C-alpha positions in Angstrom: 80.1 31.0 -109.3 84.0 31.0 -108.6 85.6 27.9 -109.8 89.2 27.1 -108.9 91.8 24.6 -110.4 95.1 23.5 -108.6 97.9 24.2 -110.8 100.5 21.3 -110.1 99.5 18.0 -111.4 96.1 19.3 -112.6 96.6 22.2 -115.0 100.1 21.4 -115.3 100.7 18.0 -116.7 103.5 16.2 -115.4 104.8 12.8 -116.5 107.3 10.1 -115.2 110.8 10.5 -116.5 113.0 7.7 -115.9 116.4 9.6 -116.2 115.1 12.2 -113.6 113.5 9.6 -111.5 110.6 11.5 -111.0 107.4 13.5 -112.5 108.4 16.3 -114.7 106.3 19.1 -116.0 105.2 18.6 -119.5 103.2 21.8 -120.2 99.3 22.5 -120.2 97.0 19.4 -119.7 94.6 19.5 -122.3 92.0 18.0 -120.4 92.4 20.9 -117.7 92.3 23.5 -120.4 89.1 21.9 -121.9 87.4 21.9 -118.2 88.2 25.4 -117.7 86.9 26.6 -121.1 83.7 24.8 -120.1 83.4 26.3 -116.7 83.9 29.9 -118.5 81.3 29.1 -121.1 79.0 28.3 -118.2 79.5 31.8 -116.9 81.7 30.8 -113.9 84.9 32.8 -113.0 88.1 30.6 -113.0 91.1 30.9 -110.6 94.2 29.0 -110.1 95.2 28.2 -106.5 98.6 26.4 -105.6 100.7 25.8 -102.7 104.1 27.1 -103.4 106.9 29.1 -101.9 105.4 32.3 -102.6 105.3 34.7 -105.7 109.2 35.5 -105.4 111.8 32.8 -106.5 113.0 30.4 -103.7 114.9 27.3 -103.4 115.2 27.3 -107.4 111.4 27.6 -108.1 110.6 31.1 -109.8 106.8 30.1 -110.5 107.5 31.3 -114.2 105.6 28.1 -115.6 102.5 29.1 -113.3 102.5 32.7 -114.7 103.0 31.7 -118.1 100.2 29.1 -118.3 97.9 31.5 -116.5 98.6 34.1 -119.1 98.0 31.4 -122.1 94.7 30.6 -120.2 93.9 34.3 -119.7 93.3 33.6 -116.0 94.1 36.7 -114.0 93.6 35.4 -110.5 96.4 33.4 -109.3 96.2 32.7 -105.5 99.5 31.2 -104.0 99.3 29.5 -100.4 102.9 29.9 -99.2 104.6 27.0 -97.8 106.5 27.8 -94.6 109.3 25.5 -93.9 110.1 25.2 -90.2 112.7 23.3 -88.0 111.8 22.4 -84.7 114.2 21.2 -82.2 113.3 18.8 -79.5 
């Protein structure tokens, strides 16, 4: 079986930062890491899915965090659903 985990706010732990006024990344969530290990131990294939701007840098985001944590977890399959921003005039 293939089991997918979302990246942002699931695998990547975020916490509220008063100074920033928003959630900021705090690294790998140990709960998610444990669930991933459990799924692998059960013989399942684990993949990461996420909705981002794409594999190339865009709008100041480079996806480095995504690929670093995937490597740390030894996950080879990362599926990025590209977000398309559109402006429609009425």
